[in-house]
N, C-alpha and C positions, 0 to 999 in steps of 0.2 A: 278417447282414451283416460280411464280416471285410475286412481290408485287410492286404497284405505288403509291407512296406517293407525297405529295405536299411538297416543300423545306421548310426548317426549317424555312426560312424568311417568307413565306407565311403562315406558320402554326402560326405564333407568332403574324400576323398582324390582327389585329381586322378586320371582316367583310371578311377574305379569306377564302374560303371554302377548306377543306381538303379532297381526294379521294385517294382511292386503288382499286386495282385489284387484284383477285386472281383466281385461278384455282384450283377445288379439285375433288377427285374422291371416289366414293364409290363403289363397285363392289360387295360387300356381299351380300348373299342371305337372305331374311328374310324368316322364317319359314311360309309356306300357312296355319299355324295352325287356326283356325276358332276364337278364342278369339284374335288373334292378329290382324285379319282383323277387328273386330269389333271394337277395340282399335282405331286403324287407321282412321276410318270410324268416330268415334268420335271426332277425332282431325283434322276436317275438318268443315267450314262455309257453310251453302247457303247461294245464294243471298238475301234471304228475311232476314236472320239472320244476315246477313253483314248489310243490310239496316236500320234495327232494332235498331243496335248497336251506332247509333248516331256519326257515322265517319264525321269528318269537311270536308268540300266541300272545293277543292281548289278554289282560286279565278282565277286563271291564269293557269289551267290545260296543255294547250298546249305549255307554255313557260316553265312550268316544265318538260313537256316530251322534248321536242326539246334540253333543256339546258342538261339533262342526257344522251338524245342520243348522243350529240356532245361531250360530255366528253368521255364517256364509248363505245359507236359504239358497243351496244349491237348484238350479234348472238343467234341464238335459243339455247334456254336453259340457258341462261344469265339472272342472277338476279341482279338488282339495287336495293339497299337501300340507301335512304337519307333522311339527317335530314334538315328540314328547320325551320327558325326563325319563330317569330309571324307575322313578316312581308312578309312571304313567300320567303326569301331570302335563298339559298343553304348554309350550314353550313359544310356539309361532306358528302362525298357519297362513297360506296364502290360497286364493281361489283364482281361477283364470277360465275362458272359455275355449274349447278345443274346437277350432272352426277351418282345421287344414283338411285338404281334399284327399288325402291319401293316410293310410294306416299304416306307422312308421314309426318302430321303437326308437331309433335315432333321433328324429324329430322331437318326440315326447319327452326324451331323457334332456335335450337341450331346453324346453319350455319349463319342466320341473327343477331344474340346475339352476335357471335364470330367476325362479321364484325364491328358492330355497338359500341362495346368493343375496337376495334384496333383504330377508327378513330374519336372517340368522347368521353369526361367524360359522365358517367351517371349523371342525376338529381334525384337521389332518393330521397336527404335531401330536395326537394322542396315539399311542400303541393300538390299543385297543376303543372302541367305538362307544361311547356311553349314552349318546341319544340317539334315538329311534324317528325316522320318518315314515309315517303311514300315507297312503292314498285313498281317498275316496272319490269315485268316479260316477257322476250322476246320468245315465241313459236310458233311453227308452228301451223295451224289450223285457223278456224276461230275466232271471238270475243266472242262466246258464252263461257257460264260458263262451266268448266270442274271440276271434283274431284280435280284435281293438283291445278287447281285456288283455291279450297276451304281450301286445304291444307296449300298454300302458303299464307293465310288469315288469319288462325287460326295460324299459326307460325308468322306472323308479330304481331298479336295483343299481342300474349303472349311474343313477344321478346320487345315490347315497354312497357308493366307491368314491367319487370323485368329491362329494363333500365332507367323508370323515363321518358319514353316519351309519346307526345300521338300519338294514331293510327292514321294514316290517310290513304290516298286513295291507291287502290291496283288497278295498272293499266296494261294492257296487250297489247304487243306490236306483231301485228302479220304482215302478208303480205297483208292485209286489211288495215292497220294503227293501232291506238291506240283507247283503250277504257278503261275509268273508269268504271270497274265493281259496280254494285249498284247504279249508277248514270245515267247511259243512254247516257254520253256524249262521245266524242268520235272526230275523225278527220281521213283524210287519210293520212298525213303526220306529222311527220314522220312515217316510217313504215320499215319492215324488208328489209336491201338491199338497203334503199333510201340513197341518200348522205346527210351529217348532216348539218343545217343549220350553217351558221358561228357563231362560240363561243365567246360571249362577256365578259365570265368571266376572271377567271385568266390563266397563262398560263398551259397547262396540266402538270400535274406531272410528273417528271422523274421517270424511272423505275429502281428499284433496286433488289438485289437477294439474298438470304442467309436471314436469321433471321429465327423465329419461324412460321414455316409454319401450317397452319389452317387445319387439318385433321378431322374437326368436323363431314361431312358426311359420311366417310369412317368409323370413330368409332361409330357413331352412328349407320350406318349401321350393324356394325358387333356384334351389342349387341342382 
């Protein structure tokens, strides 16, 4: 288990984004019980529901995608959650591997919330959320919506509510390129396996080991 964080100097300097990376695993089987399946189906959002939720549009989605791709170099089954300020500048980001054996928005919500709590303070005391969380998910297949995407959407929306953030865009990264689901905007670069564009932000965070590892996906899958 490894974690990557920005140096203390970067974390304390205004305008410096914080990032983290971790890999988690969940191999426990869920019961195939029909009631459990119904609950899981309820914890996902269809494209029409997502579009109707009033998710704020990114002004420069390609810049956001390229920046997160260069910082985290995601591979298939990697999720990258990022927090943007009102000017769409990156304030914090974290990446982790999705290895749960089931598709459940509740499991994804817990994993996203754990990462947000690790890299940025909550904004629950504000009457109106100021910062926005977006999610980039790297997966195989094409850009068409899947039930897995629907579960990530549900998880992102719920995690944002619990952390006092605005729920922002959900973006998939595949071999065909990137796609902002629910908006119809996308591009061919970056894509799975593409070389990252030059990163213009702060230096990549140093990797450190040890500390309290996140076992959210494993614990949730075992319940």
